[in-house]
N, C-alpha and C positions, 0 to 999 in steps of 0.2 A: 387198294384194289382198284376200287372205282373209281378213284378222283384220280390216280396217276397212272394207270396201268401197268402192265408187267416190266415192261421197257422204263418208266419213270423210278417204279422203286428201286430196280437195277442199276439208273442212274444215278439214285439218292445215297442206297448201300454204299458205291464205289465212291462219290464224295466223303460221306462218313469215314470210309477206310483211309482216304489220303487224308482226311483232316486229323486222322489220328495219328498218322502216320508224323504228320506234322508235327505233330503234340510231342509224341513220343521224342522225339530227333532234337527238338528245343529241348526238354529234360534234359536230355544225355547229354548236351552242350553244358549246362552248366553243373559248375564243381561243386557245389553244396547240395543235388538231388542225385539221384540215381534209378536207373531202371530196375525192378523189381525180377519181373519178367520181360520178355518180348510183346510189344502192343502185340493183340488178337481184334482183328476186324475192327469194333468199333472203341475198344476196350484197351485201357494202360494201366496197370500197377507200378508206383515208383514211392518214393520214399524222399525225405530231408534226411541229409548227412553229416556229420560233424566229425573231421578226424579228431581223435580221442576222446571221443562220447563213448560211454559203453552203450551197451543193446539198449540195457532199461534207459537208460537216458533219451537215447533214440527214440526209443516208442516213444516215449513221455511226448520229446516234440515232437511228435508226428501229430499225437493224438491233438495235442495245442494247436500245432496250424489246421489241423483240418475244423476242429469246433470254432477257430477265428475265421474263418473265411466262411464256412457253414454260417457263424453268426454274423456277416458282414450282410446275407443277404442278395449278396452278387454273385454267387457260384455255389453249387455242392458239390459237396464231392462225397462217398463212401471210403469203407476202410474196409482189411481182414488181415488175418496175419497169417504170414506165410516164414515156414520153418521161425516163428517165434520173434517175425519182426510185423512190426505194428505198418502194415502199407496201407499208402491211399488210391483208391481207383477213380480214373477217371473215365465216364464212358459219353461217347458225342450220340446222340441219339432223338434229339430235337427234329422235327421233320426240316425247317426252314435254318437251321445252325449254317453258319461261313464261317469262312476263315478270321474273319475279323472277332469274332465271338469268341475262338478259338485262343486271338491274340492275346484278347482281354482276360481270358481267363489267368493265360502265362503270367500276363504282366502281374495280374494280384499274388498267384504262386510265386514265383521267383524273384518278387523286388516287393511288390506291396504289405507283405501277410508274413515275410520270412519271420520264425521266429529267433529272439536273440541270444546266444548263448551267458 
């Protein structure tokens, strides 16, 4: 509060929400990914999906994807299970995050580290 003031905090929150909406829209466009929940403020739940894979196989692929991304040191995702689905969680919360950071994360998620069947 001291650093930014109330209006500054509001501005950052609005920016984080807008960046999250951008992130979720890009995930939704990709045929190999799906949103599991609608984006909530600065938080998106999504997962990698392949047609013809069982839920167990998809859960394993998503865990592998999370581990691969986290081990890269370039991105950190957490996970949860929703209705038995292993779900990746992306949260935008760093004070100075910019659109370029989200674009870099999307590049890693969508192209650079997609597990192969």
